[in-house]
N, C-alpha and C positions, 0 to 999 in steps of 0.2 A: 267653174262650178255651174252645173246645170240647174236651173231653177225648177223645183218639184212642182210648182203651181202651173206652170206653163206646160209641163209634160202631162200632167193630169188633165188639164183642159184640152190639150191636143188629142189625148186618148178618148175623151167624151165626144169631142167634135167628129173624130174619125169613126167611132164604132156605134154612138148612139146620137147622131145629130138629129135636128128638129123634125117636126112633123113632115112627112112627105105629101106633096100636093101633085095631083094629076089633072091635067086638062081633059075634060071630057064634054061630049056633046049630049050625054044622058041627062046631065043636070044643067039646065039653061042658065046662062049669065043673067044676074038680077038686074043689071042696067041695061044691057044691049040684047036681051031676049036670046034668040037663036043665032044672031049674027056672029057671035064669037063664042067659044067654049067656056063652060063654068069650070069650077074647081071641085074636085072630089078629094077630100082629106082622108089619108090613110090612117093607119094605127099609130099610136104613140111609141116611140122606141122604149123598150124596157131595160131599165138600168137597176143593178142590184149592188147595194153598198153593204159590205160585211164589215163589222167592227168586232176585233178580238177583245173580249172582256175578261181575259184570264188574269188581269193584274198587271201585265207587263207594259201596257200602254199608259202613259201619263194622262191625266186629265187636260193638262195644257196641250199635249199633242192631239187628243181626241177632239178638243174644241177647235183648235187650229185647222184640223182636217175637215171638221164639219162646217167651219166657216167658209172654207175653200169650195166645198160641195155647194153650200148656199149660193156662192158667187156663180158657179157653173149653172145652177138652177134658174138663175135670173136670165141668162142667155136664151134659153129656149125651154119649151115644155117637154117633159119626159115623164113617164110612168116610173117612178122611183120607189123601190123597196128598200128598207133597212133591215138588215138581219144581224142579230147579236148572236155570237158564239164563243165557246170555249172548248169544252170537250164534246158538246153537240151544238147544233143549231137550235137554239131554244126560244127565239122570238123573231118572228118577221112581220113587220107592219109598213104600212105605207108611209113614206117620208115626205114631209112638207118643210119649207124653209123655216128654221128657228124652232124645230119641234124638239129642242134638246132636254127640256124639263122632264119629259116622259122617259127618255132614255137613261137618265141617271137613276131613276128609280128602279129599273129593271136590271141593272148591271149586276152580274154575279162574278165570282173569282173561281179559279181552279186551274186545272191543266189546259193543254192546247192540243186538239185533234181536229183536222180539218176534213176528215172523211165524211161526216154527216153533211156538212156545207157542200162538199163535192157532189154527193148524191142528189141533193136538192137541186144544184146548178145543172146537173146531167138530165133530170127529169122536167125541168122547166126552161122554156127557150127565152133566154136573155140576150140582148144585143151587146151588153158589155157588163163586166163585173169589176168593182173596185173593192179592195180587201186591205184594210188598215190592220197590220199585225206586226209582231216582233220578228216573224220569220222562223221562229223555233218550233217546228212541228214535223211530224213524220210524214213521209211519202204516202199518198193515197192510192188505193187499189182503183177507185173510180176516176176516170180521166175526164177532164173538163176540156171541151172542144171550143167552147165560145171564147171571145178575147177576154183575157183577165189581166188586172194589173194589181200587183201586190205593193202596197205603200208601206215600207219598212220603217219602223220607228228608229230613233237615234240609238245606237248601240245594239241594233238587231242583227240577225244573221246576215252575213255578206253574200252567202250563197243559199238559195232556196233549194228545199229537199224535192220539190216537184219539178217536172220537165214537161209541162203541158205545151202543146204545139203553138198557142197563141198567147203566151204568157209574157208579161213584162214587169220589170222591177224598177221601183223609184225609191230612193233613199231620202228619209227626212233629215233635215240638219238639226242640230242642237237647238232646242226651243228655249234654252236658258232657265232650267228648272231650279 
């Protein structure tokens, strides 16, 4: 059995690893002046977490998933956005560790359509996308080209309807509901 937590951590390390640092003489070293180059810090990697709120994901699975996201955020800094979606992408906000109390107030229920989320992903440059869903949604007309991992809830679809070039699927085990 492959551990889903290790797979998720490996995806983030591979596609949205920590801050890039570049040695440069344009910014002098604070300690040794111009004798050795200073560091110039690049942009934070952008990570989007999509949470399916159509009612098919249990609160235990959502909390376990967000606990694992919090563990990943401890490793390194990233610009993380959390998107809530069901038939449309209705809320995108900045995500910080332990920000769960706000999420539960915004959860809606309904059908599942990934098209609106795919359009948002296509127009915004993300380094990686993590999507918690049951996997039961229609194929989208909009193609997602950035790396995306679908974390499928227990009892979810075994085959995804999408065939994006850089997609990966991780199945959650039974969380003992």
